[in-house]
KENU-993085 format. One record per residue (C-alpha): residue number from 1; residue in three letters; x negated, y negated, z. Coordinates in nm, 4 decimals. Example, Ala and Ser with C-alpha at 12.3 -4.5 7.8 and 13.67 -1.06 7.14 Angstrom:
<pts>
+-----+--------+----------+----------+----------+
| num | residu |        x |        y |        z |
+-----+--------+----------+----------+----------+
|   1 |    Ala |  -1.2300 |   0.4500 |   0.7800 |
|   2 |    Ser |  -1.3670 |   0.1060 |   0.7140 |
+-----+--------+----------+----------+----------+
</pts>
This chain:
<pts>
+-----+--------+----------+----------+----------+
| num | residu |        x |        y |        z |
+-----+--------+----------+----------+----------+
|   1 |    Met | -12.5845 | -10.9431 |  11.5347 |
|   2 |    Pro | -12.7614 | -11.0065 |  11.8665 |
|   3 |    Thr | -13.0560 | -11.2440 |  11.8819 |
|   4 |    Phe | -13.3343 | -11.2212 |  12.1376 |
|   5 |    Thr | -13.5929 | -11.4821 |  12.2307 |
|   6 |    Ala | -13.9336 | -11.4289 |  12.3888 |
|   7 |    Leu | -14.0956 | -11.7458 |  12.5272 |
|   8 |    Thr | -14.4196 | -11.8224 |  12.7062 |
|   9 |    Thr | -14.6574 | -12.1122 |  12.7712 |
|  10 |    Leu | -15.0345 | -12.1454 |  12.7723 |
|  11 |    Thr | -15.3030 | -12.4116 |  12.7573 |
|  12 |    Gly | -15.4592 | -12.5268 |  12.4321 |
|  13 |    Lys | -15.3534 | -12.5484 |  12.0673 |
|  14 |    Ala | -15.6045 | -12.2910 |  11.9397 |
|  15 |    Lys | -15.4929 | -12.0282 |  12.1925 |
|  16 |    Ala | -15.1269 | -12.0978 |  12.1155 |
|  17 |    Glu | -15.1823 | -12.0582 |  11.7419 |
|  18 |    Ala | -15.3736 | -11.7341 |  11.7956 |
|  19 |    Leu | -15.0935 | -11.5965 |  12.0116 |
|  20 |    Gly | -14.8341 | -11.7001 |  11.7546 |
|  21 |    Glu | -15.0218 | -11.5159 |  11.4797 |
|  22 |    Ala | -15.0514 | -11.2075 |  11.6993 |
|  23 |    Met | -14.6770 | -11.2114 |  11.7718 |
|  24 |    Glu | -14.6019 | -11.1872 |  11.4006 |
|  25 |    Arg | -14.7647 | -10.8421 |  11.3966 |
|  26 |    Leu | -14.5378 | -10.7002 |  11.6667 |
|  27 |    Ile | -14.3039 | -10.4096 |  11.5980 |
|  28 |    Pro | -14.0154 | -10.4809 |  11.5817 |
|  29 |    Glu | -14.1176 | -10.7936 |  11.3934 |
|  30 |    Pro | -13.9833 | -11.1333 |  11.4981 |
|  31 |    Thr | -13.7680 | -11.3142 |  11.2446 |
|  32 |    Gly | -13.9554 | -11.6316 |  11.3307 |
|  33 |    Val | -14.2309 | -11.7629 |  11.5567 |
|  34 |    Gly | -14.2602 | -12.1211 |  11.6801 |
|  35 |    Ile | -14.5494 | -12.3082 |  11.8422 |
|  36 |    Phe | -14.4834 | -12.6430 |  12.0101 |
|  37 |    Glu | -14.6815 | -12.8804 |  12.2283 |
|  38 |    Ile | -14.4916 | -12.9698 |  12.5451 |
|  39 |    Glu | -14.4919 | -13.3501 |  12.5451 |
|  40 |    Asp | -14.5222 | -13.4056 |  12.9191 |
|  41 |    Gly | -14.8955 | -13.4626 |  12.9516 |
|  42 |    Ser | -14.9554 | -13.1143 |  13.0947 |
|  43 |    Gly | -15.1577 | -12.9857 |  12.7982 |
|  44 |    Leu | -14.9302 | -12.6827 |  12.7763 |
|  45 |    Trp | -14.8015 | -12.5277 |  12.4535 |
|  46 |    Glu | -14.4897 | -12.3167 |  12.4152 |
|  47 |    Val | -14.4949 | -12.0080 |  12.1948 |
|  48 |    Gly | -14.1720 | -11.8322 |  12.1153 |
|  49 |    Gly | -14.0306 | -11.5671 |  11.8870 |
|  50 |    Tyr | -13.6818 | -11.4748 |  11.7669 |
|  51 |    Phe | -13.5841 | -11.1095 |  11.7255 |
|  52 |    Thr | -13.2763 | -10.9319 |  11.5878 |
|  53 |    Glu | -13.3438 | -10.6354 |  11.8172 |
|  54 |    Met | -13.4898 | -10.6044 |  12.1635 |
|  55 |    Pro | -13.8628 | -10.6924 |  12.1439 |
|  56 |    Asp | -14.1360 | -10.4642 |  12.2729 |
|  57 |    His | -14.1808 | -10.5693 |  12.6374 |
|  58 |    Ala | -14.5076 | -10.3795 |  12.6752 |
|  59 |    Gly | -14.6457 | -10.5361 |  12.3592 |
|  60 |    Leu | -14.5487 | -10.8835 |  12.4766 |
|  61 |    Ala | -14.7066 | -10.8254 |  12.8177 |
|  62 |    Leu | -15.0309 | -10.7161 |  12.6506 |
|  63 |    Leu | -15.0348 | -11.0207 |  12.4247 |
|  64 |    Ala | -14.9748 | -11.2530 |  12.7195 |
|  65 |    Ala | -15.2629 | -11.0965 |  12.9118 |
|  66 |    Val | -15.5050 | -11.1036 |  12.6187 |
|  67 |    His | -15.4280 | -11.4655 |  12.5312 |
|  68 |    Glu | -15.4157 | -11.5899 |  12.8935 |
|  69 |    Ala | -15.0495 | -11.6893 |  12.8715 |
|  70 |    Lys | -14.7737 | -11.6687 |  13.1276 |
|  71 |    Pro | -14.5571 | -11.3555 |  13.1103 |
|  72 |    Phe | -14.2980 | -11.3758 |  12.8348 |
|  73 |    Ala | -13.9404 | -11.4565 |  12.9330 |
|  74 |    Val | -13.7087 | -11.2433 |  12.7160 |
|  75 |    Ser | -13.3433 | -11.3401 |  12.6779 |
|  76 |    Glu | -13.0497 | -11.2379 |  12.4643 |
|  77 |    Leu | -12.8708 | -11.5321 |  12.3059 |
|  78 |    Pro | -12.4921 | -11.5281 |  12.3001 |
|  79 |    Glu | -12.3284 | -11.5195 |  11.9597 |
|  80 |    Thr | -12.2055 | -11.8752 |  11.9136 |
|  81 |    Asp | -12.0574 | -12.0771 |  11.6300 |
|  82 |    Trp | -12.2950 | -12.3650 |  11.6889 |
|  83 |    Val | -12.1240 | -12.6102 |  11.4553 |
|  84 |    Ala | -11.7913 | -12.5541 |  11.6324 |
|  85 |    His | -11.9691 | -12.5823 |  11.9669 |
|  86 |    Val | -12.1341 | -12.9111 |  11.8699 |
|  87 |    Arg | -11.8028 | -13.0467 |  11.7457 |
|  88 |    Arg | -11.6486 | -12.9720 |  12.0835 |
|  89 |    Glu | -11.9357 | -13.1141 |  12.2839 |
|  90 |    Leu | -12.0390 | -13.4181 |  12.0793 |
|  91 |    Ala | -11.7836 | -13.6917 |  12.1258 |
|  92 |    Pro | -11.8259 | -14.0135 |  11.9256 |
|  93 |    Val | -12.0994 | -14.2450 |  12.0512 |
|  94 |    Glu | -12.0820 | -14.6226 |  12.0796 |
|  95 |    Ala | -12.4121 | -14.8120 |  12.0696 |
|  96 |    Gly | -12.3260 | -15.1790 |  12.0796 |
|  97 |    Arg | -12.1621 | -15.2607 |  11.7461 |
|  98 |    Phe | -12.2330 | -14.9114 |  11.6052 |
|  99 |    Phe | -12.0021 | -14.6091 |  11.6243 |
| 100 |    Val | -12.1573 | -14.2687 |  11.5433 |
| 101 |    Tyr | -11.9087 | -13.9896 |  11.4766 |
| 102 |    Gly | -11.8437 | -13.6613 |  11.2980 |
| 103 |    Ser | -11.5696 | -13.6183 |  11.0379 |
| 104 |    His | -11.3633 | -13.4275 |  11.2948 |
| 105 |    Asp | -11.3354 | -13.7569 |  11.4866 |
| 106 |    Ala | -11.2527 | -13.9788 |  11.1886 |
| 107 |    Asp | -10.9176 | -14.0645 |  11.3452 |
| 108 |    Lys | -11.0949 | -14.2300 |  11.6390 |
| 109 |    Leu | -11.2723 | -14.5042 |  11.4420 |
| 110 |    Pro | -11.2330 | -14.8416 |  11.6169 |
| 111 |    Gly | -11.1668 | -15.1296 |  11.3825 |
| 112 |    Asp | -11.4305 | -15.3570 |  11.5356 |
| 113 |    Lys | -11.7286 | -15.1179 |  11.5083 |
| 114 |    Ile | -11.9728 | -15.0303 |  11.2307 |
| 115 |    Pro | -11.9082 | -14.6618 |  11.1489 |
| 116 |    Leu | -12.1938 | -14.4150 |  11.0941 |
| 117 |    Leu | -12.0811 | -14.0668 |  10.9910 |
| 118 |    Ile | -12.3219 | -13.7880 |  11.0911 |
| 119 |    Glu | -12.1908 | -13.4326 |  11.0721 |
| 120 |    Ala | -12.2202 | -13.1930 |  11.3660 |
| 121 |    Ala | -12.4163 | -12.9433 |  11.1572 |
| 122 |    Met | -12.6943 | -13.2024 |  11.1361 |
| 123 |    Ala | -12.7304 | -13.2514 |  11.5078 |
| 124 |    Phe | -13.0762 | -13.4110 |  11.5285 |
| 125 |    Gly | -13.0192 | -13.7831 |  11.5131 |
| 126 |    Thr | -12.6459 | -13.7881 |  11.5799 |
| 127 |    Gly | -12.6841 | -14.0717 |  11.8291 |
| 128 |    His | -12.6202 | -13.8540 |  12.1339 |
| 129 |    His | -12.9874 | -13.8023 |  12.2139 |
| 130 |    Gly | -13.1355 | -14.0708 |  12.4385 |
| 131 |    Thr | -13.3982 | -14.1630 |  12.1797 |
| 132 |    Thr | -13.1583 | -14.2235 |  11.8901 |
| 133 |    Leu | -12.9070 | -14.3980 |  12.1146 |
| 134 |    Gly | -13.1873 | -14.6148 |  12.2517 |
| 135 |    Cys | -13.2978 | -14.7172 |  11.9017 |
| 136 |    Leu | -12.9441 | -14.8082 |  11.7961 |
| 137 |    Lys | -12.9008 | -15.0173 |  12.1105 |
| 138 |    Ala | -13.2366 | -15.1844 |  12.0452 |
| 139 |    Leu | -13.1242 | -15.2741 |  11.6922 |
| 140 |    Asp | -12.7988 | -15.4073 |  11.8358 |
| 141 |    His | -13.0019 | -15.6238 |  12.0765 |
| 142 |    Leu | -13.2097 | -15.7731 |  11.7949 |
| 143 |    Leu | -12.8934 | -15.8482 |  11.5986 |
| 144 |    Asp | -12.7515 | -16.0262 |  11.9030 |
| 145 |    Gln | -13.0662 | -16.2422 |  11.9030 |
| 146 |    Gly | -12.9976 | -16.3453 |  11.5428 |
| 147 |    Phe | -13.2717 | -16.1336 |  11.3864 |
| 148 |    Ala | -13.2325 | -16.0423 |  11.0200 |
| 149 |    Ala | -13.4633 | -15.8196 |  10.8147 |
| 150 |    Lys | -13.5327 | -15.8177 |  10.4415 |
| 151 |    Thr | -13.7495 | -15.5046 |  10.4518 |
| 152 |    Val | -13.7075 | -15.2030 |  10.6836 |
| 153 |    Ala | -13.8901 | -14.8702 |  10.7202 |
| 154 |    Asp | -13.7562 | -14.5717 |  10.9162 |
| 155 |    Ile | -14.0567 | -14.3435 |  10.9722 |
| 156 |    Gly | -13.9723 | -13.9854 |  11.0731 |
| 157 |    Cys | -13.6126 | -14.0586 |  10.9835 |
| 158 |    Gly | -13.4408 | -13.7244 |  11.0559 |
| 159 |    Thr | -13.0768 | -13.7830 |  10.9613 |
| 160 |    Ala | -13.1683 | -14.1448 |  10.8697 |
| 161 |    Val | -12.9003 | -14.2764 |  11.1039 |
| 162 |    Leu | -13.1278 | -14.5710 |  11.1962 |
| 163 |    Ala | -13.1950 | -14.6632 |  10.8335 |
| 164 |    Met | -12.8227 | -14.6275 |  10.7685 |
| 165 |    Ala | -12.7413 | -14.8657 |  11.0551 |
| 166 |    Ala | -12.9853 | -15.1213 |  10.9151 |
| 167 |    Ala | -12.8327 | -15.0860 |  10.5679 |
| 168 |    Arg | -12.4858 | -15.1449 |  10.7109 |
| 169 |    Val | -12.5803 | -15.4830 |  10.8604 |
| 170 |    Trp | -12.8314 | -15.6016 |  10.6001 |
| 171 |    Thr | -12.6744 | -15.5052 |  10.2687 |
| 172 |    Glu | -12.9361 | -15.6921 |  10.0607 |
| 173 |    Ala | -13.2396 | -15.5561 |  10.2464 |
| 174 |    Lys | -13.4906 | -15.3133 |  10.0966 |
| 175 |    Ile | -13.4792 | -15.0100 |  10.3256 |
| 176 |    Leu | -13.6919 | -14.6962 |  10.3067 |
| 177 |    Ala | -13.6528 | -14.3791 |  10.5167 |
| 178 |    Ser | -13.9270 | -14.1164 |  10.5219 |
| 179 |    Asp | -13.9778 | -13.7819 |  10.6897 |
| 180 |    Ile | -14.2494 | -13.5183 |  10.6745 |
| 181 |    Asp | -13.9796 | -13.2509 |  10.6403 |
| 182 |    Glu | -13.8293 | -13.2055 |  10.2924 |
| 183 |    Val | -13.5070 | -13.0710 |  10.4452 |
| 184 |    Ala | -13.4698 | -13.3863 |  10.6558 |
| 185 |    Val | -13.4995 | -13.5967 |  10.3403 |
| 186 |    Asp | -13.2231 | -13.3924 |  10.1777 |
| 187 |    Val | -13.0090 | -13.4385 |  10.4895 |
| 188 |    Ala | -13.0752 | -13.8133 |  10.4872 |
| 189 |    Glu | -12.9657 | -13.8421 |  10.1245 |
| 190 |    Ala | -12.6537 | -13.6348 |  10.1948 |
| 191 |    Asn | -12.5655 | -13.8610 |  10.4866 |
| 192 |    Met | -12.6009 | -14.1701 |  10.2692 |
| 193 |    Glu | -12.3622 | -14.0248 |  10.0155 |
| 194 |    Ala | -12.1149 | -13.9125 |  10.2839 |
| 195 |    Asn | -12.1041 | -14.2700 |  10.4116 |
| 196 |    Gly | -12.0492 | -14.4167 |  10.0658 |
| 197 |    Met | -12.4008 | -14.5626 |  10.0762 |
| 198 |    Lys | -12.5748 | -14.3748 |   9.7968 |
| 199 |    Gly | -12.8756 | -14.5781 |   9.6853 |
| 200 |    Ala | -12.8627 | -14.8147 |   9.9836 |
| 201 |    Val | -13.1723 | -14.6481 |  10.1332 |
| 202 |    His | -13.4679 | -14.4993 |   9.9466 |
| 203 |    Cys | -13.5261 | -14.1591 |  10.1140 |
| 204 |    Leu | -13.8612 | -13.9926 |  10.0555 |
| 205 |    Glu | -14.0924 | -13.7222 |  10.1880 |
| 206 |    Ala | -14.4078 | -13.8628 |  10.3484 |
| 207 |    Ala | -14.6315 | -13.8302 |  10.6517 |
| 208 |    Gly | -14.6266 | -14.1685 |  10.8198 |
| 209 |    Phe | -14.6757 | -14.4402 |  10.5586 |
| 210 |    Asp | -14.8585 | -14.2060 |  10.3218 |
| 211 |    Ala | -14.6543 | -14.2703 |  10.0072 |
| 212 |    Pro | -14.6978 | -14.5318 |   9.7309 |
| 213 |    Ala | -14.3375 | -14.6516 |   9.7679 |
| 214 |    Leu | -14.3903 | -14.7294 |  10.1359 |
| 215 |    Ala | -14.7067 | -14.9282 |  10.0624 |
| 216 |    Glu | -14.5438 | -15.1202 |   9.7786 |
| 217 |    Ala | -14.2463 | -15.2306 |   9.9908 |
| 218 |    Ala | -14.4633 | -15.3646 |  10.2749 |
| 219 |    Pro | -14.4828 | -15.5796 |  10.4756 |
| 220 |    Tyr | -14.1810 | -15.4785 |  10.6829 |
| 221 |    Asp | -13.9763 | -15.7060 |  10.9043 |
| 222 |    Leu | -13.8608 | -15.4016 |  11.1038 |
| 223 |    Ile | -14.0110 | -15.0555 |  11.1490 |
| 224 |    Phe | -13.8324 | -14.7710 |  11.3268 |
| 225 |    Ala | -14.0368 | -14.4744 |  11.4515 |
| 226 |    Asn | -13.8388 | -14.2313 |  11.6659 |
| 227 |    Ile | -14.0906 | -13.9474 |  11.6908 |
| 228 |    Leu | -14.3196 | -13.8496 |  11.9821 |
| 229 |    Lys | -14.5994 | -14.0123 |  12.1792 |
| 230 |    Gly | -14.8880 | -13.8444 |  11.9959 |
| 231 |    Pro | -14.7752 | -13.9380 |  11.6438 |
| 232 |    Leu | -14.6736 | -14.2859 |  11.7623 |
| 233 |    Val | -15.0210 | -14.3521 |  11.8995 |
| 234 |    Ala | -15.1866 | -14.2190 |  11.5841 |
| 235 |    Leu | -14.9537 | -14.4308 |  11.3714 |
| 236 |    Ser | -15.0184 | -14.7606 |  11.5517 |
| 237 |    Pro | -15.2871 | -14.8994 |  11.3133 |
| 238 |    Asp | -15.0655 | -14.8206 |  11.0128 |
| 239 |    Val | -14.7642 | -14.9820 |  11.1771 |
| 240 |    Ala | -14.9704 | -15.2963 |  11.2328 |
| 241 |    Ala | -15.1013 | -15.2903 |  10.8758 |
| 242 |    His | -14.7547 | -15.2530 |  10.7229 |
| 243 |    Met | -14.5681 | -15.4968 |  10.9499 |
| 244 |    Ala | -14.4957 | -15.8569 |  10.8586 |
| 245 |    Pro | -14.6131 | -16.1350 |  11.0945 |
| 246 |    Ala | -14.3521 | -16.1733 |  11.3713 |
| 247 |    Gly | -14.1997 | -15.8423 |  11.2593 |
| 248 |    Tyr | -14.0529 | -15.5930 |  11.5036 |
| 249 |    Ala | -14.1054 | -15.2238 |  11.5774 |
| 250 |    Ile | -13.8462 | -15.0087 |  11.7538 |
| 251 |    Leu | -14.0180 | -14.6994 |  11.8946 |
| 252 |    Ser | -13.8808 | -14.3996 |  12.0825 |
| 253 |    Gly | -13.9400 | -14.0320 |  12.1477 |
| 254 |    Ile | -14.1379 | -14.1478 |  12.4510 |
| 255 |    Leu | -14.1074 | -14.0000 |  12.7991 |
| 256 |    His | -14.0996 | -14.2631 |  13.0749 |
| 257 |    Glu | -14.4457 | -14.1748 |  13.2015 |
| 258 |    Gln | -14.5899 | -14.2091 |  12.8500 |
| 259 |    Ala | -14.4535 | -14.5562 |  12.7791 |
| 260 |    Asp | -14.7412 | -14.7575 |  12.9297 |
| 261 |    Asp | -14.9935 | -14.5731 |  12.7126 |
| 262 |    Val | -14.7939 | -14.6422 |  12.3964 |
| 263 |    Ile | -14.7505 | -15.0080 |  12.4907 |
| 264 |    Ala | -15.1250 | -15.0464 |  12.5510 |
| 265 |    Val | -15.2236 | -14.8898 |  12.2189 |
| 266 |    Tyr | -14.9857 | -15.1103 |  12.0227 |
| 267 |    Ala | -15.1032 | -15.4205 |  12.2106 |
| 268 |    Glu | -15.4571 | -15.3379 |  12.0960 |
| 269 |    Asn | -15.3216 | -15.3554 |  11.7419 |
| 270 |    Gly | -15.1561 | -15.6937 |  11.7935 |
| 271 |    Ile | -14.8031 | -15.5640 |  11.8532 |
| 272 |    Asn | -14.6716 | -15.6595 |  12.1959 |
| 273 |    Leu | -14.3847 | -15.5510 |  12.4187 |
| 274 |    Val | -14.0571 | -15.7406 |  12.3998 |
| 275 |    Gln | -13.8223 | -15.4984 |  12.5756 |
| 276 |    Arg | -13.8231 | -15.1492 |  12.7218 |
| 277 |    Thr | -13.5123 | -14.9507 |  12.8080 |
| 278 |    Glu | -13.4577 | -14.6084 |  12.9603 |
| 279 |    Ile | -13.1840 | -14.3607 |  12.8745 |
| 280 |    Gly | -13.2042 | -14.0247 |  13.0487 |
| 281 |    Glu | -13.5679 | -13.9158 |  13.0428 |
| 282 |    Trp | -13.6546 | -14.1251 |  12.7349 |
| 283 |    Thr | -13.7911 | -14.4780 |  12.6915 |
| 284 |    Thr | -13.7248 | -14.6980 |  12.3872 |
| 285 |    Leu | -13.9518 | -14.9934 |  12.3111 |
| 286 |    Ile | -13.9013 | -15.3128 |  12.1124 |
| 287 |    Leu | -14.2381 | -15.4542 |  12.0119 |
| 288 |    Gln | -14.3275 | -15.7622 |  11.8060 |
| 289 |    Lys | -14.6333 | -15.8447 |  11.5977 |
| 290 |    Ala | -14.7969 | -16.1810 |  11.6506 |
| 291 |    Ala | -14.6800 | -16.4471 |  11.4067 |
+-----+--------+----------+----------+----------+
</pts>
């Protein structure tokens, strides 16, 4: 069955939401509509719809004009077995002492690395993206410095590959992984079981630190937050409140041009820059709270 996309951009959240609602009333109806802020400081939002038949070009043009959006770009997506495609494209990743792989590459496990199995069907957080890779390398750096954590939080955990890495090296640590998405929590728990680590990490649904279990386990020696600039900035007071003195934060999901703003906000909350690294278009930060 063919799939068509119709994408546009416009300024402002309210306008984007209004356009998204209007798209849902098109005939033929879209099977889904998405609204996303473009995290590049431009103030633009992307609105897109998926269709199982060719969308109404005239209707889309009218909606774009009414809502002051750019003309829609309509494309037909090729029929692709995405899991097979990902398996072909995603080779194993080495991040210092960590080795992230799919089961199709189980025969490639090096004996001197810490294995982290993440299946291709769960592509977000496989270690290939510059943000996840950056966080794993940052953890590897702290380990090289002799750092050890007794309590760890992975906020916005996705596949929980970062929490899993921490659990591999600190087997006695109390480690919690949270995500706002219930499906992500299910994925995280499945990954723990696939790695023979069931129960090693407490996976839970929560926005930020907004869960009793996260409050009870604080303060944390290490906090991961691989999300985006906006949520990272909003989260900074809570990170400071839940972090142990001299504790570390590893942050990513930050475009290079956004890094200085994130660093400044965290410094205002008593958490200062230790290291910044760049992979592709993404920056990863290691920050430390004052002792």
